C-alpha positions as CSV (number, residue, x, y, z in Angstrom):
1,M,15.1,-77.7,58.5
2,E,15.3,-73.7,58.2
3,A,17.9,-72.1,55.8
4,V,20.7,-71.3,57.5
5,T,21.6,-66.9,56.8
6,K,24.8,-65.9,56.5
7,L,25.9,-62.8,58.1
8,N,27.2,-59.7,55.7
9,S,30.4,-58.1,56.6
10,M,28.5,-54.9,58.0
11,Q,26.8,-57.2,60.0
12,M,29.4,-58.9,61.6
13,F,31.6,-55.3,62.3
14,M,28.4,-54.3,64.0
15,L,28.6,-57.3,66.2
16,K,32.2,-57.0,66.6
17,I,31.9,-53.2,68.1
18,F,28.6,-53.6,70.2
19,D,30.2,-57.1,71.6
20,R,29.7,-54.8,75.4
21,Q,26.5,-54.3,77.3
22,L,25.2,-51.0,76.6
23,N,22.8,-48.8,78.8
24,S,19.5,-48.0,77.6
25,K,20.7,-44.0,77.0
26,Q,23.6,-45.2,74.9
27,E,20.8,-48.0,73.0
28,Q,18.8,-44.8,72.5
29,E,21.9,-42.8,71.1
30,I,22.9,-44.9,68.7
31,K,19.5,-45.9,67.0
32,Q,18.9,-41.9,66.6
33,L,22.6,-42.0,64.7
34,L,21.7,-44.9,62.6
35,A,17.9,-43.6,61.9
36,E,19.6,-40.3,61.1
37,Y,22.2,-41.8,59.0
38,F,19.2,-43.5,56.8
39,A,17.3,-40.7,56.7
40,K,20.1,-38.8,55.1
41,Q,20.1,-41.1,52.5
42,I,16.8,-41.6,51.5
43,D,16.8,-37.6,51.4
44,E,20.0,-37.4,49.1
45,E,18.2,-40.6,46.6
46,M,15.3,-38.3,46.4
47,D,17.0,-35.1,45.7
48,E,18.7,-37.2,43.0
49,I,15.6,-38.6,41.5
50,W,14.1,-35.3,41.5
51,E,16.9,-33.9,39.4
52,T,17.1,-36.4,37.3
53,R,13.5,-36.4,36.0
54,G,13.6,-32.5,36.7
55,L,11.1,-32.5,38.6
56,S,9.1,-29.3,40.6
57,Q,7.2,-28.7,43.6
58,K,4.5,-27.4,41.3
59,E,4.3,-30.8,39.5
60,L,4.2,-32.4,42.7
61,D,1.6,-30.6,44.5
62,K,-0.3,-30.9,41.3
63,G,0.2,-34.7,41.3
64,L,-1.3,-34.7,45.2
65,N,-4.5,-32.7,44.1
66,T,-5.1,-35.1,41.3
67,H,-7.8,-37.7,41.9
68,K,-6.8,-40.7,40.7
69,R,-9.5,-43.2,42.6
70,T,-11.7,-45.7,40.5
71,K,-15.0,-45.0,39.9
72,Y,-17.4,-47.4,41.6
73,T,-20.6,-48.0,40.4
74,H,-23.7,-49.8,42.9
């Protein structure tokens, strides 16, 4: 028997506001809005992490150019 998952308040809200049929253009626009919203949230979180850790572009570039691979011997 499968476990029952309850919908949270946001899921319920989304179901209520989208209780009508949408055309493909509307669906695409809503998907784009949601993608932009979550991208903005990620950007803000990353900015906060950079600020609290005192990171800089120079440190990022250094990390990108550092080889941290395990050396394998055959």
